C-alpha positions in Angstrom: 84.3 137.4 113.2 87.5 135.3 113.2 87.6 132.4 115.7 91.0 131.9 117.3 92.6 128.5 116.8 92.6 127.9 120.6 88.8 127.8 120.4 88.5 126.2 117.0 90.2 123.1 118.2 87.0 121.7 119.8 85.0 122.2 116.6 86.0 118.9 114.9 84.5 117.1 117.9 81.4 119.3 118.6 80.3 119.8 115.0 79.7 116.2 114.0 78.3 115.4 117.4 75.6 118.2 117.2 74.8 117.5 113.5 74.5 113.7 114.2 72.2 114.3 117.2 70.0 116.7 115.3 69.5 114.2 112.5 67.9 111.8 114.9 64.9 114.1 115.1 64.2 113.6 111.4 62.5 110.6 109.8 64.7 108.3 107.8 62.6 109.0 104.7 64.1 112.6 104.8 67.1 111.2 103.0 67.9 114.3 101.0 67.9 116.5 104.1 70.0 114.1 106.0 72.5 113.7 103.2 72.7 117.4 102.7 73.4 118.1 106.4 76.0 115.3 106.6 77.9 116.5 103.5 77.8 120.1 104.6 79.1 119.1 108.0 81.9 117.1 106.4 82.8 120.1 104.1 82.8 122.4 107.2 85.1 119.9 109.0 87.5 120.0 106.1 87.6 123.8 106.1 88.1 123.8 109.9 90.8 121.1 109.6 92.7 122.9 106.9 92.6 126.1 109.1 93.9 124.2 112.0 96.6 122.6 109.9 97.8 126.0 108.8 97.8 127.3 112.4 99.8 124.2 113.5 102.3 124.5 110.7 103.0 128.2 111.2 104.9 129.7 114.1 106.4 128.0 117.0 109.8 126.2 117.0 111.1 124.8 113.7 110.7 121.2 114.8 107.5 121.3 116.8 105.6 124.0 115.0 102.7 125.6 116.8 101.1 123.5 119.5 97.6 124.6 120.5 96.1 123.5 123.8 92.4 123.7 124.6 91.3 123.3 128.3 87.8 122.1 128.6 86.1 123.7 131.6 89.2 125.9 132.0 90.8 123.6 134.5 94.6 123.8 134.7 96.7 120.8 133.5 97.1 118.0 134.4 93.6 118.0 135.9 91.9 119.4 132.8 90.3 117.4 130.0 92.3 118.9 127.2 92.6 118.8 123.5 96.0 119.2 121.9 96.6 120.2 118.3 100.0 119.8 116.6 101.1 119.0 113.0 100.3 115.3 113.3 96.9 115.6 114.8 96.0 118.4 112.3 97.1 116.2 109.4 94.9 113.3 110.6 91.9 115.7 110.9 92.4 116.8 107.3 92.7 113.2 106.2 89.5 112.0 107.9 87.6 114.9 106.4 88.9 114.2 102.9 87.8 110.6 103.2 84.4 111.5 104.7 83.2 113.8 101.9 83.5 111.2 99.0 82.1 108.4 101.2 79.0 110.4 102.1 78.5 111.5 98.4 78.8 107.8 97.3 76.3 106.7 99.9 73.6 108.8 98.3 73.3 106.4 95.4 72.3 103.4 97.4 73.7 102.8 100.8 71.9 105.5 102.8 68.6 103.7 102.0 69.9 100.3 103.2 69.2 100.9 106.9 68.3 103.4 109.6 70.4 106.3 110.9 73.3 105.9 108.5 74.3 109.6 108.5 74.0 109.9 112.3 76.3 106.9 112.8 78.7 108.2 110.2 78.9 111.6 111.9 79.4 110.0 115.3 82.2 108.0 113.8 83.9 111.2 112.7 83.4 112.6 116.1 85.2 109.6 117.7 88.0 109.8 115.1 88.6 113.5 115.5 88.5 113.2 119.3 91.0 110.4 119.3 93.4 112.5 117.2 93.1 115.6 119.4 92.8 114.3 123.0 95.7 114.8 125.4 94.9 112.1 128.0 94.5 108.4 128.0 91.1 108.2 129.6 89.5 110.4 127.0 91.3 108.6 124.3 89.4 105.5 125.6 86.2 107.5 125.5 86.6 108.6 122.0 87.8 105.2 121.0 84.5 103.7 122.3 82.4 106.4 120.5 84.2 105.6 117.3 83.8 101.8 117.8 80.1 102.0 118.8 79.3 104.0 115.6 81.4 101.6 113.6 79.5 98.6 114.9 76.3 100.0 113.5 77.9 100.9 110.2 79.5 97.5 109.8 76.1 95.9 110.1 74.4 98.5 107.9 72.4 96.7 105.2 72.3 93.4 107.0 73.0 90.2 105.0 74.4 86.9 106.3 78.0 87.5 105.4 78.0 91.1 106.8 76.3 90.1 110.0 78.7 87.2 110.6 81.8 89.4 109.9 80.2 92.2 112.0 79.7 89.9 115.0 83.4 88.9 114.8 84.4 92.5 114.5 82.4 93.5 117.5 83.7 90.7 119.7 87.4 91.4 118.8 87.0 95.1 119.5 85.2 94.6 122.7 88.2 92.4 123.8 90.6 95.2 122.7 88.6 97.7 124.6 88.9 95.6 127.8 92.6 95.4 127.3 92.7 99.1 126.7 90.9 99.7 130.0 93.1 97.3 131.9 96.3 98.9 130.6 95.1 102.4 131.4 94.1 101.3 134.9 97.6 99.8 135.6 99.3 102.9 134.3 97.1 105.1 136.5 97.7 103.0 139.5 101.4 103.4 139.2 101.8 107.0 138.1 98.6 108.6 139.4 97.9 110.5 136.2 96.4 109.9 132.7 97.4 113.2 131.2 99.9 112.1 128.5 102.3 115.1 129.0 102.2 114.7 132.8 102.7 111.0 132.4 106.0 111.5 130.6 107.2 113.7 133.5 106.2 111.2 136.2 107.5 108.0 134.5 111.2 108.7 135.5 110.1 108.9 139.1 108.4 105.5 139.3 110.2 103.4 141.9 111.9 100.2 140.8 109.4 97.9 142.5 106.5 99.5 140.5 108.4 99.5 137.2 107.2 96.1 136.2 103.5 97.1 136.7 104.1 100.2 134.6 105.7 98.1 131.8 102.8 95.5 132.0 100.3 98.3 131.6 102.1 99.8 128.6 102.4 96.3 127.0 98.7 95.6 127.5 97.8 99.1 126.1 100.1 98.4 123.1 98.3 95.1 122.4 95.0 96.9 122.3 96.3 99.4 119.8 98.0 96.8 117.7 94.7 94.9 117.3 93.2 98.1 115.9 96.3 98.7 113.7 96.0 95.1 112.3 99.4 93.8 113.2 99.9 90.1 112.5 98.8 87.8 114.2 96.2 90.1 115.6 94.8 91.0 112.2 92.8 87.8 111.3 89.5 89.7 111.6 90.3 92.7 109.3 90.2 91.4 105.7 86.8 89.6 106.2 85.3 92.7 107.9 86.5 95.2 105.4 85.3 92.9 102.5 81.8 92.5 104.0 81.3 96.2 104.9 79.3 98.5 102.6 81.5 100.4 100.2 81.2 103.9 101.8 81.8 102.3 105.2 84.8 100.4 104.1 86.1 103.7 102.5 86.0 105.5 105.9 87.2 102.3 107.7 90.5 102.7 105.8 91.5 105.3 108.3 90.4 103.4 111.4 93.4 101.1 111.3 95.5 104.2 111.1 94.1 105.3 114.5 96.0 102.5 116.1 99.1 103.4 114.2 98.7 107.1 115.2 98.4 106.3 118.9 101.4 103.8 118.8 103.5 106.4 117.0 102.8 109.2 119.4 102.9 107.2 122.7 106.0 105.1 121.8 108.1 108.2 121.0 106.8 110.0 124.2 107.5 106.9 126.4 110.9 106.5 124.9 111.7 110.1 125.7 110.4 109.7 129.2 113.2 107.5 130.2 111.8 104.0 130.0 114.6 101.4 130.6 116.8 101.0 127.6 116.0 97.3 127.4 112.3 97.9 127.4 112.5 100.6 124.9 114.7 98.6 122.6 112.4 95.6 122.9 109.4 97.8 122.0 111.0 99.1 118.8 112.2 95.6 117.8 108.7 94.2 118.4 107.1 96.9 116.2 109.7 96.2 113.4 109.4 92.4 113.5 105.6 92.6 113.8 105.4 95.1 110.9 107.6 92.9 108.7 105.4 89.8 109.5 102.3 91.9 108.7 103.8 93.0 105.3 104.6 89.4 104.4 101.2 88.1 105.5 99.4 90.9 103.7 101.4 90.4 100.5 100.7 86.7 100.5 97.0 87.4 101.1 97.0 89.9 98.2 98.4 87.3 95.9 96.0 84.6 97.1 92.9 86.8 96.9 90.4 86.0 94.2 87.8 88.6 95.2 88.6 92.3 94.9 87.2 93.0 98.4 89.7 90.6 100.0 92.5 92.0 97.9 91.7 95.5 99.3 91.5 94.1 102.8 94.9 92.6 102.6 96.2 95.8 101.1 95.2 97.5 104.4 97.4 95.0 106.2 100.4 95.7 103.9 99.9 99.4 104.6 99.7 99.0 108.4 102.7 96.6 108.3 104.8 99.1 106.4 104.0 101.9 108.8 104.7 99.7 111.9 108.0 98.4 110.5 109.1 102.0 109.6 108.2 103.1 113.1 110.3 100.3 114.5 113.5 101.7 112.9 113.0 104.9 115.0 114.6 107.2 112.5 113.3 110.7 111.8 113.7 110.4 108.0 112.0 107.1 107.9 109.1 108.4 110.0 108.7 111.3 107.6 108.5 108.9 104.6 106.1 106.7 106.6 103.8 109.7 107.2 103.7 110.4 103.5 103.0 106.8 102.9 100.2 106.8 105.5 98.3 109.6 103.6 98.9 108.1 100.1 97.9 104.5 101.0 94.8 105.5 103.0 93.5 107.7 100.1 94.3 104.9 97.6 92.6 102.1 99.6 89.6 104.2 100.3 89.2 104.9 96.6 89.7 101.3 95.8 86.9 100.1 98.1 84.5 102.5 96.4 85.6 101.4 93.0 85.2 97.7 93.8 81.5 98.0 94.2 81.2 99.7 90.8 83.3 97.1 89.0 81.5 94.2 90.6 78.0 95.6 90.3 75.6 93.3 88.7 78.1 90.5 88.5 78.6 87.4 90.5 82.3 87.3 91.4 82.3 83.5 91.8 80.6 83.0 88.4 83.2 85.3 86.8 86.1 83.3 88.2 84.5 80.0 87.2 83.8 81.3 83.7 87.4 82.4 83.3 88.7 79.0 84.5 86.4 77.1 82.1 87.5 79.2 79.2 91.2 78.7 80.1 90.8 74.9 80.1 88.3 74.7 77.3 85.6 73.2 79.4 81.9 73.4 78.7 82.3 74.8 75.2 82.7 73.4 71.7 85.6 74.6 69.6 84.0 77.3 67.4 85.5 79.3 64.6 86.1 82.8 65.8 85.4 85.6 63.3 88.2 88.2 63.2 87.3 91.6 64.7 88.7 94.9 63.6 88.2 96.4 67.1 86.0 96.3 70.2 84.2 99.4 71.4 84.8 100.1 75.1 81.8 101.9 76.7 82.7 105.2 78.4 81.7 103.8 81.8 84.0 100.8 81.5 86.8 103.1 80.2 86.5 105.4 83.3 86.3 102.4 85.7 89.3 100.9 83.9 91.4 104.0 84.2 90.5 104.4 87.8 91.4 100.7 88.4 94.7 101.2 86.7 95.6 104.2 88.9 94.7 102.3 92.0 97.0 99.5 90.8 99.9 101.8 90.2 99.4 103.5 93.6 99.1 100.2 95.5 102.2 98.8 93.7 104.2 101.9 94.4 105.1 102.7 90.8 106.4 106.1 89.7 105.5 108.9 89.5 102.6 108.7 91.9 102.8 109.2 95.7 103.0 105.5 96.5 106.4 105.4 94.9 107.5 108.8 96.3 106.7 107.7 99.8 108.6 104.4 99.5 111.5 106.2 97.9 111.6 108.6 100.8 111.7 105.8 103.3 114.4 103.9 101.3 116.5 107.1 101.0 116.4 107.6 104.8 117.1 103.9 105.5 120.2 103.9 103.3 121.4 107.3 104.5 121.0 107.1 108.3 123.2 110.1 108.9 121.8 112.2 106.0 122.5 112.5 102.3 126.2 112.5 101.5 127.2 111.3 105.0 128.8 107.9 105.4 127.0 105.7 107.8 126.5 102.0 108.6 123.4 100.5 107.0 121.8 98.0 109.3 120.5 94.6 108.3 117.0 95.7 109.3 117.0 98.3 106.6 117.9 95.8 103.9 115.1 93.4 105.1 112.5 96.1 105.1 113.6 97.4 101.7 113.3 93.9 100.3 109.8 93.4 101.7 108.7 96.9 100.4 109.8 95.9 96.9 108.2 92.4 97.1 104.9 93.7 98.5 104.8 96.2 95.6 105.4 93.4 93.2 102.7 91.3 94.7 100.2 94.2 94.5 101.2 94.7 90.8 100.6 91.0 90.0 97.3 90.8 91.9 95.9 94.0 90.4 97.0 93.1 86.9 95.3 89.7 87.2 92.1 91.2 88.7 92.0 93.9 86.0 92.3 91.3 83.2 89.4 89.3 84.7 87.2 92.3 85.3 87.8 94.2 82.0 89.4 91.9 79.4 88.4 88.3 80.0 84.6 88.4 80.0 83.3 87.5 76.5 80.0 89.4 77.0 80.9 92.7 78.5 78.2 93.9 81.0 78.3 97.6 81.5 77.4 98.3 85.1 74.9 101.0 85.9 77.0 103.7 87.6 75.6 107.0 88.8 77.6 110.2 88.5 77.5 110.7 92.3 79.2 107.3 92.6 82.0 107.7 90.2 82.8 111.3 91.2 83.9 110.3 94.8 86.4 107.9 93.3 87.7 110.6 91.1 88.0 113.0 94.1 90.1 110.6 96.1 92.4 109.8 93.1 92.7 113.5 92.4 93.9 113.9 96.0 96.7 111.4 95.3 97.6 113.3 92.1 97.7 116.5 94.2 100.2 114.8 96.5 102.3 114.0 93.5 102.3 117.6 92.2 102.9 119.1 95.6 105.3 116.3 96.8 108.1 118.8 97.7 106.0 121.0 100.2 104.2 117.9 101.5 107.4 116.1 102.2 108.9 119.1 104.0 105.7 119.2 106.1 106.2 115.5 106.9 109.9 116.0 107.8 108.9 118.9 110.2 106.2 116.7 111.7 108.6 113.8 112.2 111.2 116.1 113.9 108.5 117.3 116.3 107.6 113.7 117.1 111.1 112.6 117.7 111.7 115.7 120.0 108.6 115.5 122.1 109.6 117.7 125.0 108.2 120.8 123.2 104.8 119.0 123.3 105.2 118.2 127.0 106.2 121.7 128.0 103.5 123.4 125.9 100.8 121.3 127.5 102.0 121.6 131.1 102.6 125.3 130.8 99.2 126.1 129.2 97.7 128.9 131.4 94.1 129.1 132.2 92.1 131.5 130.1 90.8 134.7 131.9 88.1 137.2 131.1 86.9 137.2 127.5 89.4 134.5 126.5 87.8 132.0 128.9 86.0 129.2 126.9 82.3 129.0 127.7 
């Protein structure tokens, strides 16, 4: 029996919810059962997400593709609680599933034993993520946001420890404040427009009277601040590096996509609001704010990457560089740049997720502070007598260290954006679009903003290259007595899976980039989205969802 895409849309929300609830009935000592159910659920989510991606990419108009609308309770829009699938939401569903499978496999080695209900919380986090990507109204976006955050609170504190609890408390406080801002912004927008359905909102904004326009803009601004906190834009990002460093490795790996939830919502809503007829000054200010905030975030993240001594903080600041790049690219509001940014979103998220898993394996059994101190003493000749060093013909590198070193090198190349991997391809796509605003072969004026962003993209890549080279030397070359960490197969395989996904993007860069270009065109021409949602008929007879 083949399920129609219209009914399959709800599966990414229902499946992890049901699986996570069922796991509550089993004792935590049934770890194998819980891990099996969680991984099978994630695999099923990946299969469903790929099916939905194919459905969204085929048919429909060239720019918008196929837009699938699911009406919960079969109420007509705009009153219905609805889920909307298009290319962008389908892409994010696939990405979350691709990250979930390696993280869950990695957790079997150690982290599922560190505290109660790990797999339930992880599945509820996936439910919130998928719901946020699919929902078509602001109130249910808030609901799924809270489901995602509630699960992330438990995962952030998983395994306890002083540093983790301190960072987790800060994380909870900041996100509670962001949720309050989210609710205030939604309330202001509803008070002015009388609707929270995103498509209906776009239709009603032009009719808002001038005396209520300021209230609408205030609500949109407050809503934007809430999402920018989640996206990690400077100066709202002070909590992110510490939290991501302290989180358990599989949790940090899935957290790599959580900052992209804020970017996703800002991208979708900003383009829809711009098309809705917001005043030109307000719209222009919004794009400029995104661009300048993104540029500041790139600079802050790059400085943090260079200053980081611990690998965890290096990865945390790399998340900020990624978010800043996406926000600055969105601020240019060019279709080609948006397409390159979407490619970069996928590549950077996969890379950072793999890097968080790899960091635990590299640092296992070693005290990071002691390693840094030992390197410093050796460099300055402190604490040791000058001894005659016997010449060595060669040094044998254990297989485990060789695999970790190769993986570390690939992560460095990806973070620095060096060819031929997708980090370079994505930045090259963005630079090509910035310097050819009217298309290849067409003469057009290149703005100063494009030059500034191009400079920061290159400098941020250089900072990542310097920091990763320095960290690699300390981890693999500098130690006199090499300690081979105990690494399980189920822990190194997830890292390989994520890096293999980046290699797949390299090999299939042409089709992937064409998909991103079609997605960007649909986002910059949002009226197909609005019309499809508002004209969705109620199901009748056998087609009615039950």
